[in-house]
N, C-alpha and C positions, 0 to 999 in steps of 0.2 A: 519478315515479317509475313507480310502472304508465300513470298516463297520459301521458307521453312517451311510454313502450315499449309501448303499446297494446293492452295489453292489461288480462284481471279484475280488480281488488283483488280481496287473501285473505279468505274469513274470517277467519285466524286470526291469532292473534297473530302476528308476527313472533319469531322463535324468537334469544333473547338464547343466548348458553352461559355467556357472565359477569356473571350479573347478581347485583350485592351481591358485586363479587371475588372470585369461590368463583376464580378462575384462579392464583390464585396458591397456595392453600391443595393443586391437584394439579398443581402445577408441581415444589410439592416430599413430594404426592409420587412422584414419579416419577421413575425405575431410571434413567435418565444422569443426573437434578439431585443421585442417590445421589450413584452413583460420582464426582460429580464431585467431592462437598462429600466424602468421600473422600479423594480422590484431591488429590485441593487440606488438611487435614487431616493427611494423610501426609508430602506433600513437607517444608509451612512447622511441621511434629517434625524432619526429621527434617534442614530451616537450622540451627533452633533449638538441638539438639544441639551439632551442627558448629559454626555460633558461638562456642556454652560453650565448647567444645572447645582451638578457637586462642583464646577470651582468657584458659584460663587455662595456655593455654603460651606468651603472653606475660606474663603476672603471673609466671609461674616463674622465667621468665628472665629480668628485670630486673633482679635480679644482677649475675645474671652479662655485661646487656649493661653498665651502668651503666663497671661494672670494665675495660669496656675501652673507654669513651671516657675514663674516665681514662688507659687508657695510652695510646691514642693520642692527646691532647692535654699528654702529660708527653712520648709522644717528639720530639711539636711541636715542647714547648719549648726541648727538644737541641738539632735544627736548627735551632732562632732564636744 
C-alpha cells in the first residue's frame, strides 16, 4: 500500500488494537454495554413477573370458566 501511495514504509510494526481478541473484553467493561445489559435484565425480569401473574390469573379462573361454558352449553341445548 505504501508503494501505491508513494510514501516511505514505516519502520514500526502496524498497531493491532484487537490482537488476540482483547476487543471483546474491552467491550464487556464498557459503561454503555454494562448499562444495556442491566436494562435488558430488568426488562426480562418485569416481563417474567407479568407473565407469571397472567398465568396465575388464568389458572385461578379455570373453574369459573368451565362452569360458564357448561351453563352456555345447557342454555344452547334448551334453545334447540
